[in-house]
N, C-alpha and C positions, 0 to 999 in steps of 0.2 A: 332214795327211795323209801317207803315205809309200808309196814303191812299194819293194817288195821283191823281190830275185831268189831263186828257190829251184829245187830239183830239177824237172825236169819231168815227174816222177812225179805231183807235185802242181800244180795250176793255178795260175795266177797271179791272185790274188784281188784285185779291185778293192773297196776299203772305205776310201775317204777319208773325213774328217771335216771340221769347221770351220777349215779352214786356207786361206791365200791361193794356196800353190803347194805340189805335190807334191816329195818329195825322193826320190832314188835310193839304195838300199841295197843292195850287193853282196852276195848270198848264195845260192850255188848257180847255177843255169844259167837260172832264168825268173824272171819278174817278177811282183811281188806288190805290191797297193796295200793300206796296212793303216792301220786307226785310223778307224773310223766307228760310227755309230750306225744300227742296223736302223731300216727304215721301219716303222710299225705296219702288221701284218699279221694276217690271220685265224687262228684256230687250223688246225693242218695238217688236222685232219678235214673242216673246212668247204672247205678248198680242194681236198681230194679229192672232195667231192660236186659240186664244179663240173666235174670232168673224167672223169666217170662213164663217157662215151663215147669216149673216148681211151685210158683205164689200164684193163686188164681183170684180173681174178683170174686165177692160174696155172690152166691147165687142162690135160687130155690132148693137147690139139692145140699146145701150146706149145714143141715140139721144134724146136731151132735147127736151120735148113736151109741149104742153100747158095743165096745170093740174100735172106737175111733179114739184117736187122740187129734186134736186141733190146736193149730199153732196159728195165731193171728199176729200180722206184722202191721205196724203203723209208723209214719215218722212223728217227730215231736211237734212237726210245724202245723198247728190248726190255726183256722182263724179265731180272731176274739170271740166272736159269736158262739162258736163251736167249745172252746176252752170254757165259757162263761156257763154253758149248757151243763158240760160234764161236772163243772164244779158244783152246781146245784144239786146235782145227785149224791154227792159225797156225804158222807157222815160228818158229826162236828170233828171227831178225831182225825179224819181223813184231811179235812180243810185245814185243820190246825197243823198237821204235820207238813202239808204242801207249802203253806204259807210260812213256815219257818226257814225255808231255803233263802238263802241271801240273793241269790241269782234268780232273773226272772226265767231263763231257760230250764232250769231246776225246777222251778215251781210250775211251769208248764208241762214239762215231763211227767212230773208226779200226779198232776190233775189228769192229764190225757191217758195214762196209764191204768189208774184206777177208775176213771170215769169210763173208759172203753170196756173194762173188764165188769163193770155194774150193767153196761148195756148188753153185753153178750150172755151175762148169767140171767138178766132180767128176761131178755128174749127168749132163750132156751126154757125158761121155768114159767113163762106167761106171768110175769109180775114186774109192777114198776121198779125201774133201776134204784130209785131211792127207797124203796121198801125192803131192800135185802139187809140182812144182817151179817156182817163180816167180823169176826172176832180173832184174837190171837189165841190158838191153840197151843198144845205143848211145844216146847223151845222157841216160841214166837212165831210160828208159821202160821200166818192168816188162812182162816176155815170160813166155808159158809155154813151159816145155820139154816139147813134144808127144812123145807115143809114136809109134813108127814108124808103127803101124797106125791112127792117127787122123788125120783132116783136122785142119789147124792151125785155132785159134780165137784171134782177136785179141780182147783187151779193153781196157777203160778205165774209171777210176772218177771220180767227182767228189762233193764233199759242200758243201753251205753251209745254215747255220741247222737247221732240222728235216729236211731232206730227203738222202738219199743215193741217188746214182745208178749203176748198173753197166751199162755198154754191152758187148754181145758180138756178134761177127760171125764167120763162117766164112770163111777165105782171102780177107779184104780188111781193110785197117787201118781203126781205128774210133777216135774221140774224142769225149768227152762233157764238158760243162760246165756248173754250175749254180752261181748266184749269188743270195744275198739282196740286195735291194736295199737302198742305204744312202741316208740323208737328210744334207743339208748339204754334198754333194760339190762340189768346183770343178771340174765336168765338162769344161769347155773346155779348162782347163789340164791336166788330166790327159790328155785326148786329144792334146794336142800332143806327149806323150811316147810314147803307145801306139797312136794311130790313124794310119791313111795320110793323105795330104793330101786325098783326095777325101772321106774319112770325116770328118776334121775341119772341111773346108768345109761339107759337109752337115749335121753335126750344130751348126755355129754358126748356119746359116741357119733352123735350127727355131725355134717359139716357145718361150721359157724354160720354159714349164710342159711341154712334150714333150721336153725334152733327156734328163732324167735316166733317163725309161723307155728311150729310143732308146740311150742311152749303154750301158745294160746288155745290151740286145739285141744291139747291135754288139761289146761286149766277148764275151759267150758265144758267138757265132758264129766271132769269131777264134780264142779259146781251144779251141773244139772242133776246128777245122781244125788248129791247131799242134799240139795233143795227138794227133791222129790221124796226122799225118805225124812226130811223135816226134823233131822237129829240135832242141827247145828253142830257146835263144837264138842256135842258129846261123841260124836263120830271122829276119829283120828284121821287126818288127811292120808297118813302111810298106811292105813289097814285095809287099802283096796288098790287096784290097778286098773288103769283104762289104757286103752291104745293111745300112744302119745303121738305117733307121727301124723303130721296134719294130711299125708296122703292115704293113710289107712282109714277104713271105715271106723265108725265111733262104736267101740264094744267094752262092755265091762269084765275085764278079762279074768280077775281074781278077787276074793273078799276074804278077811281074816277077822274073827277065827272061824266063821262058818263059811267054808268054801262053796256050800250049795247056794249061797244068797246070791252068786254071781248069775245063776240060771234065772232068777227070779226078776229080772231088769232087763230093757232093752233101751240101747241109746240110739238116736240119730244125730248128725250134724245138720244144721239148717245152714242154707247158704244166703248170706246178708250181702254179698259183694265185696269188692277188694276194700282190705282194710279192717274187716270183721270176722269174727269168728263167733258161732252160736251153736248149741246143741240142745236136745230134749232128751230127757229120760222120764220113763213111765213103767209101772209094775207090768209084769207078765209079759207074754210074748205073742205074735199073731196078730196084734193090732194095726190097725190102720193109720198112718199120719197123713194129714190133710194139712195144706199149708194154704194160708189166706192172707191178701195184701188188702189193707183197708185204708180209706181216707174219707173225709167228711163227704164227700159226693156220693161215694157208693155204699155209705154207713146209712145217711140221714135221707138222702134223696133217693135212692134205691129202693126204699120203704121194706128194709128187711124186718119182716114181722114176726111175732111169735109163729104164727102158724107156718112160716117157711123155715125156721130154723129148729 
Protein backbone atom coordinates (compact mmCIF):
# COMPACT_ATOMS: atom_id res chain seq x y z
CA UNK A 1 0.00 0.00 0.00
CA UNK A 2 1.08 3.59 -0.40
CA UNK A 3 0.34 6.92 1.20
CA UNK A 4 0.25 9.88 -1.16
CA UNK A 5 0.27 13.60 -0.54
CA UNK A 6 -2.11 15.63 -2.64
CA UNK A 7 -3.81 19.01 -2.82
CA UNK A 8 -6.19 19.53 0.08
CA UNK A 9 -8.98 20.26 -2.40
CA UNK A 10 -9.14 16.46 -2.51
CA UNK A 11 -9.16 14.21 0.51
CA UNK A 12 -6.40 11.86 1.64
CA UNK A 13 -7.75 8.55 0.41
CA UNK A 14 -7.02 5.42 2.41
CA UNK A 15 -6.84 2.45 0.06
CA UNK A 16 -4.10 0.13 1.23
CA UNK A 17 -3.69 -3.37 -0.21
CA UNK A 18 -1.88 -6.58 0.65
CA UNK A 19 1.42 -5.05 1.69
CA UNK A 20 3.31 -5.16 4.95
CA UNK A 21 4.00 -1.47 5.35
CA UNK A 22 2.82 1.78 3.71
CA UNK A 23 5.14 4.17 1.91
CA UNK A 24 4.88 7.96 1.82
CA UNK A 25 4.78 9.50 -1.64
CA UNK A 26 5.23 13.31 -1.76
CA UNK A 27 2.58 14.82 -4.00
CA UNK A 28 0.93 18.13 -3.20
CA UNK A 29 0.05 18.98 0.38
CA UNK A 30 -2.27 16.25 1.61
CA UNK A 31 -1.86 12.54 2.32
CA UNK A 32 -3.38 9.67 0.39
CA UNK A 33 -3.14 5.92 0.89
CA UNK A 34 -3.56 4.13 -2.41
CA UNK A 35 -3.68 0.66 -3.89
CA UNK A 36 -6.35 -1.59 -2.35
CA UNK A 37 -9.35 -3.71 -3.18
CA UNK A 38 -12.88 -2.51 -2.33
CA UNK A 39 -14.81 -4.70 0.04
CA UNK A 40 -17.80 -6.52 -1.44
CA UNK A 41 -20.70 -4.10 -1.08
CA UNK A 42 -24.37 -4.04 -1.93
CA UNK A 43 -25.53 -2.20 -5.00
CA UNK A 44 -25.93 1.50 -4.26
CA UNK A 45 -29.72 1.35 -4.61
CA UNK A 46 -29.80 -1.23 -1.83
CA UNK A 47 -27.68 1.04 0.33
CA UNK A 48 -30.10 3.88 -0.35
CA UNK A 49 -33.04 1.78 0.81
CA UNK A 50 -31.30 1.26 4.15
CA UNK A 51 -31.16 4.97 4.87
CA UNK A 52 -34.45 6.44 3.67
CA UNK A 53 -35.06 7.79 7.17
CA UNK A 54 -32.00 10.07 7.05
CA UNK A 55 -31.58 10.95 3.36
CA UNK A 56 -34.54 12.87 1.95
CA UNK A 57 -35.52 13.84 -1.57
CA UNK A 58 -35.19 17.56 -2.34
CA UNK A 59 -38.30 19.56 -1.55
CA UNK A 60 -39.56 23.11 -1.26
CA UNK A 61 -38.32 23.29 2.34
CA UNK A 62 -34.68 22.52 1.61
CA UNK A 63 -33.49 26.13 1.45
CA UNK A 64 -30.07 26.59 3.02
CA UNK A 65 -30.52 28.70 6.13
CA UNK A 66 -28.10 30.16 8.64
CA UNK A 67 -27.68 27.46 11.27
CA UNK A 68 -28.03 24.61 8.76
CA UNK A 69 -25.43 22.28 7.33
CA UNK A 70 -26.66 20.49 4.21
CA UNK A 71 -25.05 17.38 2.78
CA UNK A 72 -26.18 16.28 -0.68
CA UNK A 73 -25.57 12.71 -1.78
CA UNK A 74 -25.66 11.38 -5.32
CA UNK A 75 -24.28 8.47 -7.30
CA UNK A 76 -21.72 8.97 -10.03
CA UNK A 77 -23.97 7.23 -12.59
CA UNK A 78 -25.79 10.00 -14.49
CA UNK A 79 -27.01 9.97 -18.08
CA UNK A 80 -24.72 11.25 -20.86
CA UNK A 81 -27.08 14.22 -21.34
CA UNK A 82 -26.88 15.17 -17.65
CA UNK A 83 -23.10 14.82 -17.60
CA UNK A 84 -22.84 17.02 -20.70
CA UNK A 85 -25.05 19.60 -19.00
CA UNK A 86 -22.88 19.59 -15.89
CA UNK A 87 -19.73 19.85 -17.98
CA UNK A 88 -21.05 22.95 -19.76
CA UNK A 89 -21.28 24.68 -16.37
CA UNK A 90 -17.66 24.02 -15.41
CA UNK A 91 -14.86 26.52 -15.72
CA UNK A 92 -12.02 25.88 -18.15
CA UNK A 93 -9.79 24.79 -15.26
CA UNK A 94 -12.44 22.39 -13.93
CA UNK A 95 -13.00 20.82 -17.36
CA UNK A 96 -9.27 20.46 -17.93
CA UNK A 97 -8.82 18.77 -14.56
CA UNK A 98 -11.74 16.39 -15.18
CA UNK A 99 -10.58 15.54 -18.71
CA UNK A 100 -7.13 14.63 -17.39
CA UNK A 101 -8.47 11.50 -15.69
CA UNK A 102 -7.61 8.36 -17.63
CA UNK A 103 -10.73 6.38 -16.73
CA UNK A 104 -14.20 7.44 -17.77
CA UNK A 105 -15.62 6.68 -14.32
CA UNK A 106 -13.18 9.13 -12.75
CA UNK A 107 -13.95 11.81 -15.34
CA UNK A 108 -17.68 11.42 -14.75
CA UNK A 109 -17.23 11.50 -10.97
CA UNK A 110 -15.32 14.78 -11.19
CA UNK A 111 -17.82 16.35 -13.59
CA UNK A 112 -20.88 15.31 -11.59
CA UNK A 113 -19.35 16.49 -8.32
CA UNK A 114 -18.41 19.96 -9.54
CA UNK A 115 -21.52 20.28 -11.70
CA UNK A 116 -23.81 19.41 -8.80
CA UNK A 117 -21.92 21.85 -6.57
CA UNK A 118 -22.37 24.64 -9.11
CA UNK A 119 -26.07 23.84 -9.46
CA UNK A 120 -26.62 23.95 -5.69
CA UNK A 121 -24.60 27.13 -5.20
CA UNK A 122 -26.22 28.84 -8.16
CA UNK A 123 -29.69 27.89 -6.98
CA UNK A 124 -29.00 29.14 -3.46
CA UNK A 125 -27.56 32.42 -4.73
CA UNK A 126 -30.02 32.81 -7.65
CA UNK A 127 -27.14 32.95 -10.11
CA UNK A 128 -26.35 30.86 -13.22
CA UNK A 129 -24.12 27.89 -12.34
CA UNK A 130 -21.58 28.77 -15.01
CA UNK A 131 -21.29 32.36 -13.75
CA UNK A 132 -19.90 31.38 -10.35
CA UNK A 133 -16.24 32.00 -9.62
CA UNK A 134 -14.56 29.25 -7.59
CA UNK A 135 -10.92 29.88 -6.79
CA UNK A 136 -8.27 28.11 -4.75
CA UNK A 137 -7.80 29.76 -1.37
CA UNK A 138 -5.15 29.28 1.28
CA UNK A 139 -3.64 25.77 1.27
CA UNK A 140 -5.48 24.93 -1.95
CA UNK A 141 -9.03 24.71 -0.57
CA UNK A 142 -11.58 25.84 -3.22
CA UNK A 143 -13.62 28.90 -2.20
CA UNK A 144 -16.56 30.70 -3.77
CA UNK A 145 -16.10 34.32 -4.76
CA UNK A 146 -19.34 35.59 -3.23
CA UNK A 147 -21.41 38.50 -4.47
CA UNK A 148 -21.46 41.55 -2.19
CA UNK A 149 -25.21 41.15 -1.54
CA UNK A 150 -25.05 37.43 -0.66
CA UNK A 151 -24.24 35.63 2.57
CA UNK A 152 -21.00 33.65 2.16
CA UNK A 153 -21.51 29.93 1.54
CA UNK A 154 -18.82 27.42 2.44
CA UNK A 155 -18.69 24.10 0.62
CA UNK A 156 -16.74 20.89 0.38
CA UNK A 157 -16.85 17.83 -1.90
CA UNK A 158 -15.86 14.21 -1.41
CA UNK A 159 -16.32 11.13 -3.54
CA UNK A 160 -15.45 7.47 -3.24
CA UNK A 161 -16.70 4.43 -5.11
CA UNK A 162 -20.23 5.10 -6.33
CA UNK A 163 -20.97 8.01 -4.03
CA UNK A 164 -20.43 11.77 -4.30
CA UNK A 165 -21.08 14.10 -1.36
CA UNK A 166 -21.43 17.89 -1.43
CA UNK A 167 -21.60 19.80 1.87
CA UNK A 168 -22.89 23.39 2.11
CA UNK A 169 -23.09 25.80 5.04
CA UNK A 170 -23.75 29.50 5.45
CA UNK A 171 -21.13 31.53 7.27
CA UNK A 172 -19.38 28.53 8.83
CA UNK A 173 -16.52 26.34 7.64
CA UNK A 174 -17.51 22.83 6.58
CA UNK A 175 -15.72 19.66 5.48
CA UNK A 176 -16.94 16.26 4.34
CA UNK A 177 -15.22 12.96 3.63
CA UNK A 178 -16.45 9.65 2.16
CA UNK A 179 -14.48 6.45 1.86
CA UNK A 180 -15.23 3.09 0.30
CA UNK A 181 -13.85 0.48 2.69
CA UNK A 182 -10.90 -1.61 1.49
CA UNK A 183 -9.99 -5.16 2.32
CA UNK A 184 -6.58 -6.55 3.22
CA UNK A 185 -5.23 -3.35 4.70
CA UNK A 186 -2.48 -3.29 7.30
CA UNK A 187 -4.52 -0.84 9.35
CA UNK A 188 -2.25 -0.80 12.41
CA UNK A 189 0.80 0.04 10.27
CA UNK A 190 -1.08 2.80 8.45
CA UNK A 191 -2.40 4.16 11.74
CA UNK A 192 1.18 4.63 12.90
CA UNK A 193 1.58 7.30 10.22
CA UNK A 194 -1.83 8.97 10.12
CA UNK A 195 -3.46 8.63 13.59
CA UNK A 196 -2.71 10.22 16.95
CA UNK A 197 -1.22 8.25 19.82
CA UNK A 198 -4.61 7.87 21.51
CA UNK A 199 -6.23 6.72 18.27
CA UNK A 200 -3.44 4.24 17.53
CA UNK A 201 -3.60 2.79 21.04
CA UNK A 202 -7.38 2.48 20.92
CA UNK A 203 -7.38 0.87 17.49
CA UNK A 204 -4.75 -1.69 18.52
CA UNK A 205 -6.83 -2.63 21.58
CA UNK A 206 -9.86 -3.55 19.47
CA UNK A 207 -10.55 -7.13 18.35
CA UNK A 208 -9.03 -7.72 14.89
CA UNK A 209 -12.52 -8.13 13.42
CA UNK A 210 -13.45 -4.59 14.49
CA UNK A 211 -10.29 -2.77 13.45
CA UNK A 212 -10.97 -2.27 9.74
CA UNK A 213 -14.42 -0.75 10.32
CA UNK A 214 -13.12 1.53 13.07
CA UNK A 215 -10.10 2.54 11.00
CA UNK A 216 -12.35 3.96 8.29
CA UNK A 217 -14.69 5.59 10.82
CA UNK A 218 -11.71 7.31 12.44
CA UNK A 219 -10.17 8.24 9.09
CA UNK A 220 -13.29 9.95 7.70
CA UNK A 221 -13.84 11.90 10.93
CA UNK A 222 -10.26 13.17 10.86
CA UNK A 223 -10.45 14.04 7.17
CA UNK A 224 -13.75 15.91 7.55
CA UNK A 225 -12.23 18.06 10.30
CA UNK A 226 -9.02 18.71 8.36
CA UNK A 227 -10.97 19.64 5.23
CA UNK A 228 -13.27 21.94 7.19
CA UNK A 229 -10.25 23.78 8.59
CA UNK A 230 -8.62 23.93 5.17
CA UNK A 231 -5.13 23.65 6.62
CA UNK A 232 -3.82 20.84 4.44
CA UNK A 233 -0.65 19.27 5.82
CA UNK A 234 0.12 22.31 7.95
CA UNK A 235 -2.08 20.60 10.56
CA UNK A 236 -0.29 17.46 11.81
CA UNK A 237 -2.52 14.40 11.84
CA UNK A 238 -1.41 13.52 15.37
CA UNK A 239 -2.25 16.97 16.78
CA UNK A 240 -5.88 16.06 17.46
CA UNK A 241 -7.98 13.08 18.54
CA UNK A 242 -11.37 11.99 17.24
CA UNK A 243 -13.58 9.16 18.45
CA UNK A 244 -12.14 6.10 16.71
CA UNK A 245 -14.66 3.29 17.28
CA UNK A 246 -17.16 2.81 14.47
CA UNK A 247 -19.86 2.24 17.10
CA UNK A 248 -19.18 5.59 18.83
CA UNK A 249 -20.70 8.91 17.82
CA UNK A 250 -18.38 11.14 15.81
CA UNK A 251 -16.63 13.64 18.09
CA UNK A 252 -13.56 15.83 18.14
CA UNK A 253 -12.14 14.83 21.51
CA UNK A 254 -8.91 16.79 21.91
CA UNK A 255 -6.81 19.35 20.04
CA UNK A 256 -3.21 20.40 20.54
CA UNK A 257 -1.68 22.83 21.33
CA UNK A 258 -4.98 24.71 21.86
CA UNK A 259 -7.33 22.46 23.87
CA UNK A 260 -10.18 24.92 23.38
CA UNK A 261 -10.24 24.23 19.63
CA UNK A 262 -12.07 20.93 20.21
CA UNK A 263 -15.16 22.74 21.51
CA UNK A 264 -15.37 24.95 18.43
CA UNK A 265 -16.26 22.14 16.01
CA UNK A 266 -19.01 19.53 15.66
CA UNK A 267 -18.73 16.20 13.79
CA UNK A 268 -21.44 13.85 12.51
CA UNK A 269 -21.25 10.48 10.79
CA UNK A 270 -23.13 10.13 7.49
CA UNK A 271 -24.68 6.74 6.62
CA UNK A 272 -23.89 5.62 3.09
CA UNK A 273 -24.72 1.93 3.43
CA UNK A 274 -22.63 -1.22 3.69
CA UNK A 275 -19.00 -0.88 2.66
CA UNK A 276 -18.74 2.89 3.15
CA UNK A 277 -17.96 5.40 5.87
CA UNK A 278 -18.50 9.16 5.74
CA UNK A 279 -18.45 12.12 8.09
CA UNK A 280 -19.08 15.87 8.07
CA UNK A 281 -17.48 18.53 10.28
CA UNK A 282 -18.52 22.15 10.68
CA UNK A 283 -17.56 25.07 12.86
CA UNK A 284 -19.66 25.80 15.92
CA UNK A 285 -22.35 23.81 17.66
CA UNK A 286 -26.12 23.66 17.60
CA UNK A 287 -26.36 23.64 13.82
CA UNK A 288 -28.90 21.37 12.15
CA UNK A 289 -27.71 18.66 9.78
CA UNK A 290 -29.97 18.00 6.80
CA UNK A 291 -29.22 15.21 4.33
CA UNK A 292 -30.54 15.10 0.77
CA UNK A 293 -30.35 12.35 -1.83
CA UNK A 294 -30.42 13.68 -5.38
CA UNK A 295 -30.43 12.21 -8.89
CA UNK A 296 -31.12 13.81 -12.23
CA UNK A 297 -34.87 13.21 -12.07
CA UNK A 298 -35.43 14.98 -8.77
CA UNK A 299 -32.78 17.63 -9.50
CA UNK A 300 -33.75 18.70 -13.01
CA UNK A 301 -37.31 17.40 -13.39
CA UNK A 302 -38.58 18.38 -9.93
CA UNK A 303 -37.87 22.00 -10.86
CA UNK A 304 -35.73 22.89 -7.84
CA UNK A 305 -35.64 26.60 -8.48
CA UNK A 306 -33.88 29.45 -6.65
CA UNK A 307 -37.10 30.54 -4.97
CA UNK A 308 -37.41 27.12 -3.38
CA UNK A 309 -33.88 26.62 -2.12
